[in-house]
C-alpha positions as a Markdown table, in Angstrom:
| # | Residue | x | y | z |
|---|---|---|---|---|
| 1 | Unk | -40.9 | 69.0 | 33.2 |
| 2 | Unk | -37.0 | 69.9 | 33.4 |
| 3 | Unk | -34.4 | 67.5 | 34.2 |
| 4 | Unk | -31.6 | 68.7 | 36.4 |
| 5 | Unk | -28.3 | 69.4 | 34.8 |
| 6 | Unk | -25.8 | 68.0 | 37.3 |
| 7 | Unk | -22.2 | 68.8 | 37.1 |
| 8 | Unk | -20.1 | 66.1 | 36.2 |
| 9 | Unk | -17.1 | 66.0 | 38.8 |
| 10 | Unk | -13.9 | 63.8 | 38.7 |
| 11 | Unk | -11.3 | 62.4 | 41.5 |
| 12 | Unk | -7.8 | 64.3 | 41.9 |
| 13 | Unk | -5.9 | 61.3 | 40.7 |
| 14 | Unk | -8.6 | 61.4 | 37.3 |
| 15 | Unk | -7.9 | 65.4 | 36.5 |
| 16 | Unk | -4.1 | 64.7 | 37.0 |
| 17 | Unk | -3.9 | 62.3 | 34.8 |
| 18 | Unk | -5.9 | 64.3 | 32.0 |
| 19 | Unk | -3.4 | 66.8 | 32.6 |
| 20 | Unk | -0.7 | 65.1 | 32.7 |
| 21 | Unk | 1.0 | 65.9 | 36.0 |
| 22 | Unk | 2.2 | 63.6 | 38.8 |
| 23 | Unk | -0.5 | 63.7 | 41.7 |
| 24 | Unk | 1.9 | 64.0 | 44.8 |
| 25 | Unk | 3.3 | 67.2 | 42.8 |
| 26 | Unk | 0.3 | 69.4 | 42.9 |
| 27 | Unk | -0.9 | 71.4 | 45.6 |
| 28 | Unk | -3.0 | 70.4 | 48.4 |
| 29 | Unk | -6.0 | 72.0 | 47.2 |
| 30 | Unk | -5.7 | 69.9 | 44.5 |
| 31 | Unk | -5.6 | 66.7 | 45.9 |
| 32 | Unk | -8.2 | 67.1 | 48.6 |
| 33 | Unk | -11.1 | 68.3 | 46.6 |
| 34 | Unk | -13.0 | 67.2 | 43.1 |
| 35 | Unk | -12.5 | 68.4 | 39.9 |
| 36 | Unk | -15.5 | 69.5 | 38.0 |
| 37 | Unk | -15.3 | 69.5 | 34.0 |
| 38 | Unk | -15.4 | 72.9 | 33.9 |
| 39 | Unk | -12.4 | 73.5 | 36.0 |
| 40 | Unk | -10.7 | 70.8 | 34.3 |
| 41 | Unk | -11.2 | 72.6 | 30.9 |
| 42 | Unk | -10.2 | 76.2 | 32.4 |
| 43 | Unk | -7.2 | 74.3 | 33.9 |
| 44 | Unk | -6.1 | 73.2 | 30.3 |
| 45 | Unk | -7.2 | 76.5 | 28.9 |
| 46 | Unk | -5.2 | 78.6 | 31.3 |
| 47 | Unk | -2.9 | 76.5 | 33.3 |
| 48 | Unk | -2.2 | 78.2 | 36.8 |
| 49 | Unk | 1.4 | 78.8 | 37.4 |
| 50 | Unk | 1.8 | 75.7 | 39.6 |
| 51 | Unk | 0.5 | 73.5 | 36.6 |
| 52 | Unk | 2.9 | 75.4 | 34.4 |
| 53 | Unk | 5.7 | 74.5 | 36.5 |
| 54 | Unk | 4.5 | 71.0 | 36.9 |
| 55 | Unk | 4.4 | 70.5 | 33.3 |
| 56 | Unk | 7.6 | 71.8 | 32.4 |
| 57 | Unk | 9.7 | 70.6 | 35.4 |
| 58 | Unk | 8.5 | 67.4 | 37.1 |
| 59 | Unk | 8.0 | 65.2 | 38.5 |
| 60 | Unk | 6.4 | 63.6 | 35.7 |
| 61 | Unk | 4.3 | 60.1 | 36.1 |
| 62 | Unk | 5.4 | 57.6 | 34.1 |
| 63 | Unk | 2.8 | 58.0 | 31.0 |
| 64 | Unk | 4.7 | 61.1 | 30.6 |
| 65 | Unk | 8.5 | 59.9 | 31.4 |
| 66 | Unk | 7.6 | 57.0 | 29.1 |
| 67 | Unk | 7.0 | 59.4 | 26.6 |
| 68 | Unk | 9.8 | 61.8 | 26.7 |
| 69 | Unk | 12.2 | 58.8 | 26.7 |
| 70 | Unk | 10.3 | 57.4 | 23.3 |
| 71 | Unk | 10.1 | 54.0 | 25.5 |
| 72 | Unk | 6.8 | 51.9 | 26.7 |
| 73 | Unk | 5.7 | 52.0 | 30.3 |
| 74 | Unk | 7.1 | 48.5 | 30.5 |
| 75 | Unk | 10.3 | 49.5 | 29.3 |
| 76 | Unk | 10.6 | 52.0 | 32.3 |
| 77 | Unk | 9.9 | 49.2 | 34.5 |
| 78 | Unk | 12.3 | 47.0 | 33.1 |
| 79 | Unk | 15.0 | 49.4 | 32.9 |
| 80 | Unk | 14.4 | 49.9 | 36.8 |
| 81 | Unk | 12.8 | 53.3 | 36.5 |
| 82 | Unk | 10.1 | 53.2 | 38.9 |
| 83 | Unk | 9.6 | 56.6 | 40.5 |
| 84 | Unk | 8.6 | 59.6 | 39.0 |
| 85 | Unk | 11.6 | 61.5 | 37.1 |
| 86 | Unk | 11.8 | 65.2 | 37.0 |
| 87 | Unk | 12.5 | 66.8 | 33.3 |
| 88 | Unk | 16.4 | 67.6 | 34.1 |
| 89 | Unk | 16.5 | 63.6 | 35.4 |
| 90 | Unk | 15.0 | 62.7 | 32.1 |
| 91 | Unk | 17.2 | 64.9 | 30.1 |
| 92 | Unk | 20.3 | 63.3 | 31.6 |
| 93 | Unk | 19.2 | 59.8 | 30.7 |
| 94 | Unk | 18.9 | 60.9 | 27.3 |
| 95 | Unk | 22.2 | 62.1 | 27.5 |
| 96 | Unk | 23.7 | 58.6 | 29.3 |
| 97 | Unk | 22.1 | 56.8 | 27.0 |
| 98 | Unk | 22.4 | 53.6 | 29.2 |
| 99 | Unk | 22.2 | 50.2 | 27.7 |
| 100 | Unk | 18.4 | 49.6 | 28.8 |
| 101 | Unk | 17.1 | 52.7 | 27.1 |
| 102 | Unk | 19.0 | 52.2 | 23.7 |
| 103 | Unk | 17.3 | 48.6 | 23.8 |
| 104 | Unk | 13.8 | 49.5 | 24.7 |
| 105 | Unk | 13.7 | 52.3 | 22.4 |
| 106 | Unk | 15.2 | 49.8 | 19.5 |
| 107 | Unk | 12.3 | 47.4 | 20.8 |
| 108 | Unk | 9.6 | 50.6 | 20.8 |
| 109 | Unk | 10.8 | 51.7 | 17.3 |
| 110 | Unk | 10.0 | 47.6 | 16.2 |
| 111 | Unk | 6.6 | 47.6 | 17.8 |
| 112 | Unk | 5.7 | 51.0 | 15.7 |
| 113 | Unk | 7.3 | 49.3 | 12.5 |
| 114 | Unk | 4.6 | 46.4 | 13.0 |
| 115 | Unk | 2.1 | 48.3 | 13.8 |
| 116 | Unk | 2.4 | 50.2 | 10.5 |
| 117 | Unk | 2.8 | 47.0 | 8.5 |
| 118 | Unk | -0.6 | 45.6 | 10.1 |
| 119 | Unk | -2.6 | 48.5 | 9.3 |
| 120 | Unk | -1.4 | 48.6 | 5.9 |
| 121 | Unk | -2.0 | 44.7 | 5.5 |
| 122 | Unk | -5.6 | 45.3 | 6.7 |
| 123 | Unk | -6.2 | 48.1 | 4.8 |
| 124 | Unk | -4.8 | 46.3 | 1.4 |
| 125 | Unk | -7.0 | 43.2 | 2.4 |
| 126 | Unk | -10.0 | 45.8 | 3.0 |
| 127 | Unk | -9.7 | 47.4 | -0.8 |
| 128 | Unk | -9.3 | 44.1 | -1.9 |
| 129 | Unk | -12.8 | 42.9 | -0.6 |
| 130 | Unk | -14.6 | 46.2 | -1.5 |
| 131 | Unk | -13.2 | 45.7 | -5.3 |
| 132 | Unk | -14.7 | 42.1 | -4.9 |
| 133 | Unk | -17.7 | 43.1 | -3.8 |
| 134 | Unk | -18.0 | 46.5 | -6.1 |
| 135 | Unk | -17.6 | 43.6 | -9.2 |
| 136 | Unk | -20.5 | 41.4 | -7.8 |
């Protein structure tokens, strides 16, 4: 007996998140339907013009804005950025270098350094443990 293969689908919001675009800026047909895994793969492999334009010009969702500015999503909120931004607006912020952006970038750099330090410490402890176990 063969089991029925069901098509995996997702809500438009999930698909937009996976594509890295702001849902409200996508075409109505995309927002109103469901997206199958195959459709998502096709959109990623060969993006239609609307998707390429959104990725290039925006408006971009918060995770993309945060990544382009080199800050966290929480840092965006602390800086007062709550709306999606276009690439042009992001570039303008980079040029202006407002105080909040400089501060949040520094914070993000410290977080990255601490993450690396913790990973290195854990790796060293693991290596010590393995060496000790090998001697036993």
